[in-house]
FIVEXVEX-620541 format. One record per atom (N, C-alpha, C, O): residue number from 1; residue in three letters; atom name; x, y, z. Coordinates in pm, 1 decimal. Each point is the difference from the previous one (the first is absolute). Example, Ala and Ser with C-alpha at 12.3 -4.5 7.8 and 13.67 -1.06 7.14 Angstrom:
ATOM | pos | code | site | c1 | c2 | c3
ATOM | 1 | ALA | N | 1319.0 | -569.0 | 780.0
ATOM | 1 | ALA | CA | -89.0 | 119.0 | 0.0
ATOM | 1 | ALA | C | 90.0 | 120.0 | 0.0
ATOM | 1 | ALA | O | 103.6 | -1.9 | 66.5
ATOM | 2 | SER | N | -138.6 | 106.9 | -138.5
ATOM | 2 | SER | CA | 82.0 | 119.0 | 6.0
ATOM | 2 | SER | C | -77.0 | 109.0 | 73.0
ATOM | 2 | SER | O | 50.9 | 110.8 | 16.9
***
This chain:
ATOM | pos | code | site | c1 | c2 | c3
ATOM | 1 | MET | N | 83.8 | -118.4 | 0.0
ATOM | 1 | MET | CA | -83.8 | 118.4 | 0.0
ATOM | 1 | MET | C | 88.6 | 125.3 | 0.0
ATOM | 1 | MET | O | 99.6 | 5.8 | 72.2
ATOM | 2 | GLU | N | -135.4 | 92.4 | -151.9
ATOM | 2 | GLU | CA | 78.6 | 122.0 | -13.4
ATOM | 2 | GLU | C | -22.6 | 94.8 | 117.7
ATOM | 2 | GLU | O | -108.8 | 6.5 | 57.3
ATOM | 3 | THR | N | 213.2 | 65.6 | -23.7
ATOM | 3 | THR | CA | -13.6 | 103.4 | 102.0
ATOM | 3 | THR | C | -65.9 | 123.3 | -63.6
ATOM | 3 | THR | O | -10.2 | 10.8 | -122.2
ATOM | 4 | THR | N | -33.0 | 79.7 | 206.3
ATOM | 4 | THR | CA | -60.2 | 124.6 | -49.7
ATOM | 4 | THR | C | 99.4 | 75.6 | -86.2
ATOM | 4 | THR | O | -37.3 | 53.1 | -104.7
ATOM | 5 | ARG | N | 161.3 | -47.3 | 145.9
ATOM | 5 | ARG | CA | 101.4 | 72.2 | -77.8
ATOM | 5 | ARG | C | 24.1 | -66.3 | -134.8
ATOM | 5 | ARG | O | 20.5 | 68.7 | -100.1
ATOM | 6 | GLN | N | -22.7 | -199.9 | 96.4
ATOM | 6 | GLN | CA | 15.4 | -69.7 | -127.8
ATOM | 6 | GLN | C | -119.4 | 29.2 | -91.0
ATOM | 6 | GLN | O | 16.8 | 18.4 | -120.6
ATOM | 7 | ARG | N | -136.2 | -14.2 | 177.6
ATOM | 7 | ARG | CA | -119.2 | 30.7 | -80.3
ATOM | 7 | ARG | C | 6.3 | 142.1 | -54.3
ATOM | 7 | ARG | O | -39.3 | 24.9 | -113.9
ATOM | 8 | ILE | N | 89.0 | 68.8 | 195.3
ATOM | 8 | ILE | CA | 15.3 | 138.3 | -46.0
ATOM | 8 | ILE | C | 103.4 | 6.1 | -112.2
ATOM | 8 | ILE | O | -24.0 | 63.4 | -102.7
ATOM | 9 | ALA | N | 138.3 | -128.4 | 121.3
ATOM | 9 | ALA | CA | 104.5 | 0.3 | -102.3
ATOM | 9 | ALA | C | -52.0 | -61.0 | -129.8
ATOM | 9 | ALA | O | 25.7 | 53.5 | -107.9
ATOM | 10 | ASP | N | -97.7 | -163.6 | 116.7
ATOM | 10 | ASP | CA | -56.0 | -62.8 | -119.6
ATOM | 10 | ASP | C | -96.5 | 93.5 | -71.7
ATOM | 10 | ASP | O | 2.1 | 9.3 | -122.7
ATOM | 11 | ALA | N | -86.7 | 60.2 | 198.6
ATOM | 11 | ALA | CA | -95.4 | 94.2 | -60.1
ATOM | 11 | ALA | C | 73.6 | 114.5 | -69.4
ATOM | 11 | ALA | O | -42.1 | 46.0 | -106.1
ATOM | 12 | LEU | N | 152.2 | -0.2 | 166.1
ATOM | 12 | LEU | CA | 76.0 | 110.9 | -58.6
ATOM | 12 | LEU | C | 79.3 | -42.9 | -123.0
ATOM | 12 | LEU | O | 38.0 | 84.1 | -81.4
ATOM | 13 | ARG | N | -13.3 | -211.1 | 67.4
ATOM | 13 | ARG | CA | 67.0 | -49.8 | -120.6
ATOM | 13 | ARG | C | -97.6 | -4.8 | -117.8
ATOM | 13 | ARG | O | 42.5 | 3.4 | -115.5
ATOM | 14 | GLU | N | -171.4 | -11.0 | 143.4
ATOM | 14 | GLU | CA | -102.5 | -7.2 | -104.5
ATOM | 14 | GLU | C | -28.3 | 136.1 | -61.5
ATOM | 14 | GLU | O | -7.1 | 13.8 | -122.1
ATOM | 15 | GLU | N | -9.0 | 86.9 | 207.9
ATOM | 15 | GLU | CA | -35.1 | 134.1 | -46.6
ATOM | 15 | GLU | C | 19.1 | 100.8 | 113.4
ATOM | 15 | GLU | O | 3.9 | -38.7 | 116.8
ATOM | 16 | PRO | N | 8.1 | 167.1 | -149.8
ATOM | 16 | PRO | CA | 11.0 | 101.4 | 105.6
ATOM | 16 | PRO | C | -125.9 | 1.4 | 86.4
ATOM | 16 | PRO | O | -111.6 | -14.0 | -50.0
ATOM | 17 | ARG | N | 131.7 | 30.9 | 178.6
ATOM | 17 | ARG | CA | -111.0 | 2.7 | 95.3
ATOM | 17 | ARG | C | 22.9 | 107.5 | 103.3
ATOM | 17 | ARG | O | 113.9 | 32.4 | 33.4
ATOM | 18 | THR | N | -222.4 | 22.8 | 17.0
ATOM | 18 | THR | CA | 7.5 | 91.4 | 113.3
ATOM | 18 | THR | C | -21.6 | -80.9 | 127.7
ATOM | 18 | THR | O | -43.6 | -115.0 | -4.5
ATOM | 19 | ALA | N | 74.4 | 176.0 | 117.0
ATOM | 19 | ALA | CA | -22.2 | -67.6 | 127.7
ATOM | 19 | ALA | C | -149.1 | -27.0 | 20.6
ATOM | 19 | ALA | O | -36.4 | -104.1 | 54.5
ATOM | 20 | ASP | N | -49.2 | 195.2 | -96.7
ATOM | 20 | ASP | CA | -144.2 | -23.3 | 12.3
ATOM | 20 | ASP | C | -43.9 | -119.8 | -83.4
ATOM | 20 | ASP | O | -81.9 | -80.2 | 44.9
ATOM | 21 | ASP | N | 136.1 | 67.3 | -166.9
ATOM | 21 | ASP | CA | -31.1 | -116.5 | -84.3
ATOM | 21 | ASP | C | 38.9 | -129.3 | 71.7
ATOM | 21 | ASP | O | -78.2 | -94.7 | 7.8
ATOM | 22 | LEU | N | 200.8 | 93.4 | 44.3
ATOM | 22 | LEU | CA | 49.1 | -119.1 | 68.4
ATOM | 22 | LEU | C | -80.4 | -28.7 | 126.3
ATOM | 22 | LEU | O | -29.1 | -115.8 | 30.0
ATOM | 23 | ALA | N | -6.6 | 219.3 | 43.1
ATOM | 23 | ALA | CA | -78.9 | -17.8 | 121.8
ATOM | 23 | ALA | C | -134.1 | -65.6 | -31.7
ATOM | 23 | ALA | O | -44.8 | -90.1 | 70.9
ATOM | 24 | GLU | N | -17.4 | 136.0 | -176.6
ATOM | 24 | GLU | CA | -129.7 | -56.9 | -38.7
ATOM | 24 | GLU | C | 16.2 | -144.7 | -46.2
ATOM | 24 | GLU | O | -77.9 | -87.0 | 38.9
ATOM | 25 | THR | N | 178.2 | 61.8 | -121.1
ATOM | 25 | THR | CA | 23.5 | -134.7 | -52.1
ATOM | 25 | THR | C | 32.7 | -99.0 | 110.4
ATOM | 25 | THR | O | -47.2 | -113.7 | -2.1
ATOM | 26 | LEU | N | 128.3 | 156.6 | 99.0
ATOM | 26 | LEU | CA | 47.9 | -89.7 | 105.6
ATOM | 26 | LEU | C | -80.2 | 8.4 | 129.0
ATOM | 26 | LEU | O | 30.4 | -69.3 | 97.1
ATOM | 27 | SER | N | -132.5 | 153.8 | -96.0
ATOM | 27 | SER | CA | -84.0 | 19.2 | 119.8
ATOM | 27 | SER | C | 83.4 | 40.1 | 121.6
ATOM | 27 | SER | O | -10.4 | -59.3 | 107.4
ATOM | 28 | LEU | N | 93.0 | 161.3 | -127.8
ATOM | 28 | LEU | CA | 84.3 | 52.6 | 106.7
ATOM | 28 | LEU | C | -23.3 | 149.8 | 13.0
ATOM | 28 | LEU | O | -40.2 | 64.5 | -96.9
ATOM | 29 | PRO | N | 64.8 | -7.7 | 215.5
ATOM | 29 | PRO | CA | -4.2 | 145.9 | 12.9
ATOM | 29 | PRO | C | 114.8 | 63.6 | -79.1
ATOM | 29 | PRO | O | 110.0 | -55.2 | -5.1
ATOM | 30 | THR | N | -135.0 | 168.2 | -55.0
ATOM | 30 | THR | CA | 101.0 | 67.8 | -81.1
ATOM | 30 | THR | C | 129.8 | 27.5 | 76.8
ATOM | 30 | THR | O | 107.5 | -20.4 | -56.5
ATOM | 31 | PRO | N | -112.2 | 66.0 | 183.7
ATOM | 31 | PRO | CA | 127.0 | 21.6 | 71.6
ATOM | 31 | PRO | C | 84.1 | -127.2 | 12.8
ATOM | 31 | PRO | O | 122.9 | 6.7 | -1.9
ATOM | 32 | VAL | N | -187.5 | -121.0 | 14.9
ATOM | 32 | VAL | CA | 72.7 | -127.5 | 8.4
ATOM | 32 | VAL | C | 67.0 | -30.4 | -133.6
ATOM | 32 | VAL | O | 112.4 | -50.0 | -3.4
ATOM | 33 | VAL | N | -181.3 | 80.0 | -106.4
ATOM | 33 | VAL | CA | 58.2 | -20.9 | -132.8
ATOM | 33 | VAL | C | 125.3 | 84.8 | -15.5
ATOM | 33 | VAL | O | 100.4 | -47.5 | -53.0
ATOM | 34 | TYR | N | -104.9 | 173.5 | 98.7
ATOM | 34 | TYR | CA | 119.3 | 85.6 | -9.6
ATOM | 34 | TYR | C | 117.1 | -58.8 | 77.8
ATOM | 34 | TYR | O | 114.2 | 9.1 | -45.1
ATOM | 35 | GLU | N | -140.1 | -69.5 | 161.6
ATOM | 35 | GLU | CA | 107.1 | -64.0 | 76.3
ATOM | 35 | GLU | C | 61.8 | -114.3 | -80.0
ATOM | 35 | GLU | O | 122.1 | -14.2 | -5.8
ATOM | 36 | HIS | N | -208.1 | -67.1 | -55.9
ATOM | 36 | HIS | CA | 49.1 | -111.7 | -80.8
ATOM | 36 | HIS | C | 75.3 | 50.1 | -122.7
ATOM | 36 | HIS | O | 102.1 | -57.5 | -37.5
ATOM | 37 | LEU | N | -151.4 | 164.5 | -25.6
ATOM | 37 | LEU | CA | 67.2 | 55.4 | -117.1
ATOM | 37 | LEU | C | 141.8 | 45.2 | 33.5
ATOM | 37 | LEU | O | 91.4 | -17.1 | -80.7
ATOM | 38 | ASP | N | -73.1 | 74.1 | 198.3
ATOM | 38 | ASP | CA | 133.0 | 41.7 | 42.8
ATOM | 38 | ASP | C | 93.8 | -120.7 | 4.7
ATOM | 38 | ASP | O | 113.5 | 8.1 | -46.9
ATOM | 39 | HIS | N | -159.6 | -119.0 | 102.5
ATOM | 39 | HIS | CA | 81.9 | -120.7 | 8.5
ATOM | 39 | HIS | C | 24.7 | -61.3 | -137.7
ATOM | 39 | HIS | O | 111.0 | -44.1 | -30.0
ATOM | 40 | VAL | N | -214.7 | 41.7 | -53.4
ATOM | 40 | VAL | CA | 15.4 | -54.9 | -135.4
ATOM | 40 | VAL | C | 102.3 | 82.0 | -77.8
ATOM | 40 | VAL | O | 83.6 | -56.2 | -70.9
ATOM | 41 | SER | N | -89.7 | 189.4 | 83.7
ATOM | 41 | SER | CA | 94.7 | 84.8 | -73.5
ATOM | 41 | SER | C | 142.9 | -28.4 | 44.2
ATOM | 41 | SER | O | 90.2 | -6.5 | -83.5
ATOM | 42 | ARG | N | -68.3 | -10.5 | 213.0
ATOM | 42 | ARG | CA | 134.9 | -29.7 | 48.8
ATOM | 42 | ARG | C | 47.2 | -137.3 | -46.8
ATOM | 42 | ARG | O | 116.4 | -16.8 | -36.3
ATOM | 43 | SER | N | -206.0 | -80.5 | 37.2
ATOM | 43 | SER | CA | 36.6 | -135.1 | -44.5
ATOM | 43 | SER | C | 39.7 | -0.9 | -146.6
ATOM | 43 | SER | O | 97.1 | -65.8 | -37.5
ATOM | 44 | VAL | N | -170.8 | 137.7 | -45.3
ATOM | 44 | VAL | CA | 32.1 | 5.4 | -142.9
ATOM | 44 | VAL | C | 133.9 | 69.6 | -20.7
ATOM | 44 | VAL | O | 81.1 | -44.5 | -81.1
ATOM | 45 | ARG | N | -57.3 | 154.1 | 154.4
ATOM | 45 | ARG | CA | 128.6 | 72.1 | -10.5
ATOM | 45 | ARG | C | 116.9 | -88.1 | 41.1
ATOM | 45 | ARG | O | 109.9 | 13.0 | -54.0
ATOM | 46 | GLU | N | -133.1 | -102.5 | 149.3
ATOM | 46 | GLU | CA | 107.2 | -85.4 | 51.6
ATOM | 46 | GLU | C | 22.5 | -123.7 | -84.8
ATOM | 46 | GLU | O | 82.7 | -84.4 | 34.3
ATOM | 47 | GLY | N | -155.7 | 72.7 | -145.4
ATOM | 47 | GLY | CA | 28.9 | -108.7 | -92.6
ATOM | 47 | GLY | C | -97.9 | -114.7 | 0.5
ATOM | 47 | GLY | O | 40.1 | -114.6 | -20.2
ATOM | 48 | GLY | N | -164.6 | 140.9 | 42.2
ATOM | 48 | GLY | CA | -101.5 | -104.7 | -3.1
ATOM | 48 | GLY | C | -80.4 | 1.5 | 126.0
ATOM | 48 | GLY | O | 47.2 | 42.7 | 105.4
ATOM | 49 | ASP | N | -171.5 | -90.6 | -116.7
ATOM | 49 | ASP | CA | -89.0 | 4.1 | 116.0
ATOM | 49 | ASP | C | -28.4 | -137.4 | 57.6
ATOM | 49 | ASP | O | -92.1 | -15.7 | 80.2
ATOM | 50 | GLY | N | 170.2 | -84.0 | -119.9
ATOM | 50 | GLY | CA | -16.8 | -131.3 | 59.3
ATOM | 50 | GLY | C | -110.2 | -82.7 | -63.4
ATOM | 50 | GLY | O | -27.7 | -110.0 | 47.6
ATOM | 51 | ASP | N | -36.4 | 158.8 | -153.5
ATOM | 51 | ASP | CA | -106.8 | -78.2 | -62.0
ATOM | 51 | ASP | C | 24.4 | -18.6 | -149.2
ATOM | 51 | ASP | O | -94.4 | -9.0 | -78.4
ATOM | 52 | GLY | N | 219.2 | 3.4 | 40.4
ATOM | 52 | GLY | CA | 31.2 | -23.3 | -139.5
ATOM | 52 | GLY | C | 31.5 | 126.4 | -77.2
ATOM | 52 | GLY | O | 30.5 | -6.0 | -119.1
ATOM | 53 | GLY | N | -37.4 | 119.6 | 185.2
ATOM | 53 | GLY | CA | 33.2 | 125.4 | -67.0
ATOM | 53 | GLY | C | 148.6 | 7.1 | -25.9
ATOM | 53 | GLY | O | 80.7 | -43.0 | 82.4
ATOM | 54 | GLY | N | -45.6 | 96.2 | -194.4
ATOM | 54 | GLY | CA | 140.7 | 4.7 | -37.3
ATOM | 54 | GLY | C | 69.5 | 124.4 | 50.4
ATOM | 54 | GLY | O | -63.6 | 99.6 | 34.5
ATOM | 55 | ALA | N | 195.6 | -107.3 | -31.0
ATOM | 55 | ALA | CA | 80.5 | 112.2 | 45.0
ATOM | 55 | ALA | C | -3.6 | 115.5 | -98.6
ATOM | 55 | ALA | O | 38.9 | 111.8 | 34.0
ATOM | 56 | ASP | N | -85.1 | -137.5 | -156.0
ATOM | 56 | ASP | CA | -4.5 | 105.1 | -100.3
ATOM | 56 | ASP | C | -130.6 | 78.9 | 3.9
ATOM | 56 | ASP | O | -22.1 | 85.8 | -85.4
ATOM | 57 | GLU | N | -62.6 | -112.4 | 180.6
ATOM | 57 | GLU | CA | -127.2 | 71.1 | 11.5
ATOM | 57 | GLU | C | 18.4 | 135.0 | 67.8
ATOM | 57 | GLU | O | 94.7 | 22.0 | 75.4
ATOM | 58 | GLU | N | -188.4 | 67.8 | -104.7
ATOM | 58 | GLU | CA | -2.2 | 130.9 | 63.8
ATOM | 58 | GLU | C | -138.7 | 26.7 | 56.2
ATOM | 58 | GLU | O | -100.8 | -35.3 | -61.1
ATOM | 59 | PHE | N | 96.8 | 97.3 | 176.7
ATOM | 59 | PHE | CA | -124.2 | 46.9 | 60.5
ATOM | 59 | PHE | C | -14.6 | 145.7 | -41.4
ATOM | 59 | PHE | O | 76.3 | 85.4 | 45.2
ATOM | 60 | LEU | N | -173.1 | -56.6 | -130.1
ATOM | 60 | LEU | CA | -17.4 | 134.6 | -52.7
ATOM | 60 | LEU | C | -124.3 | 65.0 | 57.8
ATOM | 60 | LEU | O | -99.7 | -66.2 | 28.7
ATOM | 61 | VAL | N | 108.0 | 198.0 | -12.4
ATOM | 61 | VAL | CA | -110.4 | 76.0 | 57.9
ATOM | 61 | VAL | C | -34.0 | 118.2 | -89.6
ATOM | 61 | VAL | O | 86.4 | 80.8 | -34.0
ATOM | 62 | ALA | N | -213.3 | -71.9 | -3.7
ATOM | 62 | ALA | CA | -49.9 | 122.0 | -63.6
ATOM | 62 | ALA | C | -37.3 | 89.3 | 117.8
ATOM | 62 | ALA | O | -94.0 | -32.0 | 72.7
ATOM | 63 | PRO | N | 164.3 | 142.1 | -51.7
ATOM | 63 | PRO | CA | -15.8 | 77.5 | 123.1
ATOM | 63 | PRO | C | -139.7 | 59.4 | 14.9
ATOM | 63 | PRO | O | -70.9 | 22.9 | -98.0
ATOM | 64 | PRO | N | 33.4 | 1.4 | 223.8
ATOM | 64 | PRO | CA | -126.2 | 71.1 | 22.0
ATOM | 64 | PRO | C | 11.3 | 139.4 | -60.5
ATOM | 64 | PRO | O | 109.3 | 55.5 | -11.2
ATOM | 65 | ALA | N | -221.9 | -0.7 | -26.9
ATOM | 65 | ALA | CA | 0.3 | 134.0 | -59.3
ATOM | 65 | ALA | C | -123.3 | 76.4 | 48.2
ATOM | 65 | ALA | O | -107.9 | -56.4 | 17.8
ATOM | 66 | CYS | N | 127.6 | 184.7 | 2.2
ATOM | 66 | CYS | CA | -110.7 | 86.5 | 39.6
ATOM | 66 | CYS | C | -89.2 | 23.0 | -121.4
ATOM | 66 | CYS | O | 48.1 | 37.2 | -107.0
ATOM | 67 | ARG | N | -175.1 | -58.9 | 123.6
ATOM | 67 | ARG | CA | -94.2 | 19.8 | -110.3
ATOM | 67 | ARG | C | -29.8 | 147.3 | -24.2
ATOM | 67 | ARG | O | -54.6 | 35.9 | -104.3
ATOM | 68 | ASP | N | 89.8 | 48.9 | 199.1
ATOM | 68 | ASP | CA | -26.6 | 143.2 | -16.3
ATOM | 68 | ASP | C | 116.9 | 74.7 | -63.3
ATOM | 68 | ASP | O | -19.4 | 76.9 | -94.1
ATOM | 69 | CYS | N | 142.1 | -99.1 | 145.4
ATOM | 69 | CYS | CA | 113.5 | 77.4 | -51.4
ATOM | 69 | CYS | C | 101.0 | -84.6 | -76.8
ATOM | 69 | CYS | O | 90.0 | 55.0 | -63.4
ATOM | 70 | GLY | N | -103.0 | -188.2 | 67.7
ATOM | 70 | GLY | CA | 90.2 | -86.5 | -74.1
ATOM | 70 | GLY | C | 127.6 | -38.0 | 72.0
ATOM | 70 | GLY | O | 81.6 | -72.9 | -56.3
ATOM | 71 | PHE | N | -61.0 | 119.4 | 178.9
ATOM | 71 | PHE | CA | 121.3 | -31.9 | 75.4
ATOM | 71 | PHE | C | 16.3 | -151.7 | 11.2
ATOM | 71 | PHE | O | -94.7 | -70.3 | 35.1
ATOM | 72 | ASP | N | 216.3 | 19.4 | -65.2
ATOM | 72 | ASP | CA | 25.4 | -143.0 | 12.3
ATOM | 72 | ASP | C | 135.8 | -30.0 | 64.4
ATOM | 72 | ASP | O | 55.5 | -108.2 | -19.0
ATOM | 73 | GLY | N | -3.4 | 202.9 | 93.9
ATOM | 73 | GLY | CA | 130.9 | -16.0 | 63.3
ATOM | 73 | GLY | C | -6.8 | -49.3 | 143.6
ATOM | 73 | GLY | O | 78.0 | 44.3 | 84.3
ATOM | 74 | PHE | N | -168.8 | -134.0 | -56.0
ATOM | 74 | PHE | CA | -13.4 | -50.9 | 136.6
ATOM | 74 | PHE | C | 123.6 | -80.6 | 39.0
ATOM | 74 | PHE | O | 58.8 | -68.5 | -83.6
ATOM | 75 | ASP | N | -19.8 | 76.8 | 210.7
ATOM | 75 | ASP | CA | 121.0 | -64.6 | 49.7
ATOM | 75 | ASP | C | -12.3 | -152.0 | 8.4
ATOM | 75 | ASP | O | 88.5 | -71.9 | -46.6
ATOM | 76 | ASP | N | -196.5 | 22.9 | 105.2
ATOM | 76 | ASP | CA | -17.7 | -143.5 | 23.3
ATOM | 76 | ASP | C | -98.4 | -53.9 | -102.5
ATOM | 76 | ASP | O | -120.4 | 22.6 | 11.3
ATOM | 77 | LEU | N | 171.4 | -93.7 | -111.4
ATOM | 77 | LEU | CA | -86.2 | -47.8 | -107.4
ATOM | 77 | LEU | C | -83.8 | -120.6 | 39.2
ATOM | 77 | LEU | O | -103.4 | -25.6 | -61.8
ATOM | 78 | VAL | N | 145.9 | -49.4 | 163.6
ATOM | 78 | VAL | CA | -77.6 | -114.7 | 45.0
ATOM | 78 | VAL | C | -82.2 | 43.2 | 121.3
ATOM | 78 | VAL | O | 13.5 | -53.1 | 110.2
ATOM | 79 | ASN | N | -98.0 | 150.5 | -135.4
ATOM | 79 | ASN | CA | -84.7 | 57.0 | 104.4
ATOM | 79 | ASN | C | -108.8 | 79.9 | -70.4
ATOM | 79 | ASN | O | 18.8 | 46.4 | -112.5
ATOM | 80 | GLU | N | -130.8 | -31.0 | 178.3
ATOM | 80 | GLU | CA | -107.0 | 81.2 | -57.2
ATOM | 80 | GLU | C | -2.8 | 134.5 | 71.1
ATOM | 80 | GLU | O | -43.7 | 8.1 | 114.9
ATOM | 81 | PRO | N | 89.1 | 96.3 | -180.6
ATOM | 81 | PRO | CA | -0.8 | 131.3 | 64.6
ATOM | 81 | PRO | C | -143.5 | 49.4 | 18.4
ATOM | 81 | PRO | O | -88.7 | -30.7 | -79.7
ATOM | 82 | SER | N | 68.6 | 106.4 | 184.8
ATOM | 82 | SER | CA | -135.1 | 49.3 | 27.0
ATOM | 82 | SER | C | -22.9 | 140.7 | -52.6
ATOM | 82 | SER | O | -114.1 | 42.5 | -18.3
ATOM | 83 | ARG | N | 223.4 | 29.9 | -6.0
ATOM | 83 | ARG | CA | -13.3 | 139.2 | -42.2
ATOM | 83 | ARG | C | 119.5 | 40.6 | -85.6
ATOM | 83 | ARG | O | 112.3 | -45.5 | 21.9
ATOM | 84 | CYS | N | -138.0 | 131.1 | -118.6
ATOM | 84 | CYS | CA | 106.1 | 51.7 | -85.8
ATOM | 84 | CYS | C | 80.7 | 104.6 | 76.3
ATOM | 84 | CYS | O | -58.2 | 91.9 | 57.7
ATOM | 85 | PRO | N | 191.4 | -104.0 | -56.2
ATOM | 85 | PRO | CA | 80.7 | 99.5 | 70.7
ATOM | 85 | PRO | C | 2.8 | 136.2 | -71.3
ATOM | 85 | PRO | O | 32.3 | 101.6 | 61.5
ATOM | 86 | GLU | N | -65.5 | -100.1 | -188.6
ATOM | 86 | GLU | CA | 1.5 | 125.0 | -76.7
ATOM | 86 | GLU | C | -128.3 | 81.5 | 18.4
ATOM | 86 | GLU | O | 4.3 | 116.4 | 39.8
ATOM | 87 | CYS | N | -118.1 | -179.1 | -69.2
ATOM | 87 | CYS | CA | -126.6 | 75.0 | 0.3
ATOM | 87 | CYS | C | -93.8 | -40.3 | 113.7
ATOM | 87 | CYS | O | -107.4 | 58.1 | 15.3
ATOM | 88 | LYS | N | 147.6 | -157.3 | 64.2
ATOM | 88 | LYS | CA | -75.3 | -48.1 | 116.2
ATOM | 88 | LYS | C | -128.3 | -75.0 | -37.3
ATOM | 88 | LYS | O | -81.3 | -30.0 | 87.5
ATOM | 89 | SER | N | 62.5 | 0.1 | -214.0
ATOM | 89 | SER | CA | -117.0 | -75.2 | -44.8
ATOM | 89 | SER | C | 5.7 | -142.3 | 54.3
ATOM | 89 | SER | O | 108.5 | -55.2 | 18.5
ATOM | 90 | GLU | N | -222.7 | -3.2 | 6.5
ATOM | 90 | GLU | CA | -8.5 | -139.0 | 42.0
ATOM | 90 | GLU | C | -37.7 | -90.6 | -117.5
ATOM | 90 | GLU | O | -22.2 | -119.7 | 18.1
ATOM | 91 | ARG | N | 15.2 | 176.6 | -136.7
ATOM | 91 | ARG | CA | -33.7 | -76.5 | -120.1
ATOM | 91 | ARG | C | 127.9 | -59.0 | -60.6
ATOM | 91 | ARG | O | 54.5 | 51.7 | -97.5
ATOM | 92 | ILE | N | -8.8 | -160.6 | 157.9
ATOM | 92 | ILE | CA | 125.6 | -61.9 | -39.4
ATOM | 92 | ILE | C | -29.1 | -131.3 | -72.5
ATOM | 92 | ILE | O | -71.8 | -86.2 | 50.8
ATOM | 93 | GLU | N | 128.4 | 73.0 | -169.0
ATOM | 93 | GLU | CA | -12.0 | -125.0 | -74.7
ATOM | 93 | GLU | C | 91.0 | -103.9 | 65.3
ATOM | 93 | GLU | O | 116.8 | 27.3 | 27.3
ATOM | 94 | GLU | N | -169.7 | -143.1 | -3.2
ATOM | 94 | GLU | CA | 72.1 | -106.7 | 69.3
ATOM | 94 | GLU | C | 117.0 | -51.9 | -85.5
ATOM | 94 | GLU | O | -12.2 | -9.5 | -122.1
ATOM | 95 | PRO | N | 124.8 | -23.9 | 185.7
ATOM | 95 | PRO | CA | 111.1 | -57.8 | -76.3
ATOM | 95 | PRO | C | -39.3 | -138.7 | -54.0
ATOM | 95 | PRO | O | -84.0 | -68.9 | 57.9
ATOM | 96 | ALA | N | 145.5 | 30.4 | -167.9
ATOM | 96 | ALA | CA | -21.2 | -132.8 | -57.7
ATOM | 96 | ALA | C | 133.6 | -73.9 | 0.4
ATOM | 96 | ALA | O | 105.8 | 60.7 | -16.7
ATOM | 97 | PHE | N | -112.0 | -191.6 | 36.0
ATOM | 97 | PHE | CA | 119.2 | -82.2 | 15.9
ATOM | 97 | PHE | C | -0.7 | -112.4 | -102.1
ATOM | 97 | PHE | O | -105.8 | -50.4 | -37.8
ATOM | 98 | VAL | N | 225.3 | 11.4 | -6.8
ATOM | 98 | VAL | CA | 14.0 | -113.4 | -91.6
ATOM | 98 | VAL | C | 138.7 | -60.2 | 18.4
ATOM | 98 | VAL | O | 95.2 | 69.5 | 35.5
ATOM | 99 | ILE | N | -85.6 | -199.0 | -60.0
ATOM | 99 | ILE | CA | 129.6 | -68.4 | -1.3
ATOM | 99 | ILE | C | 24.9 | -42.2 | -143.3
ATOM | 99 | ILE | O | -80.6 | -71.4 | -59.8
ATOM | 100 | ARG | N | 194.2 | 116.5 | 4.4
ATOM | 100 | ARG | CA | 37.8 | -33.0 | -138.9
ATOM | 100 | ARG | C | 136.0 | -64.3 | -1.7
ATOM | 100 | ARG | O | 50.2 | -35.3 | -106.7
***
């Protein structure tokens, strides 16, 4: 049986996903998915995630972006920001993740 992190990694190998997408698919709270994503990203960077992933894989992130001003320079990409540091808007597009 696969672990939650293996299921997340497998889903990210299929297509880009947001944490909300993964939370819905895996029936997990979104904050828990972000915790797992942090571990999956580190495992991929270190040369595989223990479930057949190769060392040549990359964990890629389409950064969050403000829907009002377009700001996309957030510091922590494996996190869901609550507010734009530029315009203070809360209309933030969720980051998307993929393993290639």
